[in-house]
C-alpha positions in Angstrom: 125.8 41.3 -41.1 125.6 37.9 -40.5 125.2 38.7 -36.7 122.1 40.4 -37.3 120.7 37.9 -40.6 120.8 35.3 -37.2 119.7 37.3 -34.8 116.2 38.1 -37.0 116.2 33.9 -37.7 115.7 33.9 -33.7 113.6 36.1 -33.0 111.2 35.0 -36.1 111.1 31.5 -35.1 110.6 32.8 -31.1 107.8 34.6 -32.6 106.6 31.4 -34.3 106.6 29.2 -31.3 104.7 31.6 -28.7 102.2 31.9 -31.6 101.9 28.1 -31.5 101.9 27.7 -28.0 99.3 30.0 -27.2 96.7 28.8 -30.0 97.3 25.1 -27.3 96.7 26.8 -25.1 92.9 27.9 -26.1 89.8 25.7 -26.4 90.0 23.8 -29.8 87.5 22.3 -31.6 86.0 19.2 -30.9 84.0 16.7 -32.8 80.8 17.2 -30.6 79.0 13.4 -31.8 82.1 11.5 -30.6 81.7 13.6 -27.4 78.5 13.2 -26.9 79.0 8.9 -27.3 80.8 9.1 -23.6 79.9 12.5 -22.2 75.8 12.4 -22.4 75.4 9.1 -20.3 78.6 10.2 -18.0 76.6 13.2 -17.0 73.1 11.9 -16.5 74.6 9.4 -14.2 76.2 12.4 -12.0 73.6 13.6 -11.9 71.1 11.2 -11.4 73.5 10.1 -8.8 73.0 14.0 -6.9 69.9 13.4 -7.3 69.1 10.2 -5.5 72.1 10.1 -2.9 73.9 7.7 -4.5 78.7 8.0 -4.1 79.1 4.8 -5.4 77.2 5.9 -8.8 78.2 9.1 -8.9 82.1 8.3 -9.0 82.2 5.7 -11.1 83.4 7.7 -14.4 86.1 9.1 -12.3 89.8 9.2 -12.4 91.6 8.9 -10.1 92.9 12.5 -9.1 88.7 13.2 -8.9 88.0 10.3 -6.7 90.3 12.1 -4.1 89.3 15.8 -4.9 85.4 14.2 -4.6 85.1 12.8 -2.1 81.8 11.3 0.0 82.2 14.5 2.5 82.3 16.7 -0.4 79.5 14.6 -2.6 77.3 15.2 0.8 78.0 18.9 1.1 77.0 18.9 -2.8 74.2 17.4 -2.7 72.9 19.7 0.4 73.3 22.8 -0.9 71.6 21.5 -4.2 68.9 20.3 -2.2 69.3 24.0 -0.1 69.9 26.2 -3.1 68.0 24.5 -6.2 65.8 22.4 -5.6 65.6 18.5 -7.5 66.8 17.9 -11.0 64.3 17.0 -13.7 65.3 13.4 -15.0 66.5 13.8 -18.7 66.3 17.2 -18.8 70.3 18.0 -19.2 70.6 19.7 -23.6 73.9 19.9 -24.4 75.7 23.7 -24.6 78.9 22.8 -27.1 82.2 21.0 -26.4 86.1 21.9 -26.4 89.4 20.9 -26.1 91.4 22.6 -24.3 95.2 20.4 -24.3 94.8 16.5 -23.6 91.2 18.1 -21.9 88.1 17.7 -23.3 84.8 19.3 -22.2 81.5 19.3 -22.6 78.7 21.8 -21.3 75.3 20.9 -20.3 72.5 22.9 -19.2 70.3 20.9 -16.4 67.0 21.9 -15.4 66.1 22.1 -11.9 62.9 22.7 -9.7 64.1 25.4 -8.3 66.2 27.3 -10.5 64.2 28.6 -13.7 67.5 29.7 -15.3 68.5 26.6 -15.1 71.7 25.2 -14.5 75.2 24.8 -16.1 77.5 22.0 -16.0 80.8 21.4 -17.1 82.2 17.9 -17.5 85.9 17.5 -18.1 87.4 13.9 -19.3 90.7 13.2 -20.2 91.2 9.8 -21.3 94.8 8.9 -20.5 95.9 4.8 -20.8 92.3 3.9 -22.0 88.5 5.5 -22.3 87.6 8.6 -21.1 87.6 9.3 -17.4 86.2 12.5 -15.1 88.4 14.3 -14.3 86.6 17.5 -13.1 82.8 19.0 -12.5 81.8 22.5 -12.6 78.4 23.8 -11.6 77.5 27.6 -12.1 73.5 29.3 -12.0 72.5 32.2 -10.2 71.2 30.2 -6.9 74.4 28.6 -6.8 76.5 31.2 -6.7 74.1 33.3 -4.2 
């Protein structure tokens, strides 16, 4: 009887641990006002730097991994794709959609207007703040024309 009690306790404990691990993997809410203090200007800087073809400004808030992943050649390809598919960024047109936390990452979503993309472009910027101020560690753009 004692052995079956121990097995039941272990099963319950493992289920609880599994539930916590699953819960931590789900997007968690964040304080969006605090997020926007740094995400709004960093995101606007990214969008303007793409428009102006300025890689130095574009990458100024990147962490080291992001700088290695999105180098000057990748930036030029991105800019060329934007020019041919969605046109020009309308400065100041980005609108915050939401923020969330997944593990150690904080994600900000925006909708930005471009001259040749009537549906707008969803901008997803991933931040990390390990050992200091927030840095950009991920960046995605999606829209109907970019997907085609």
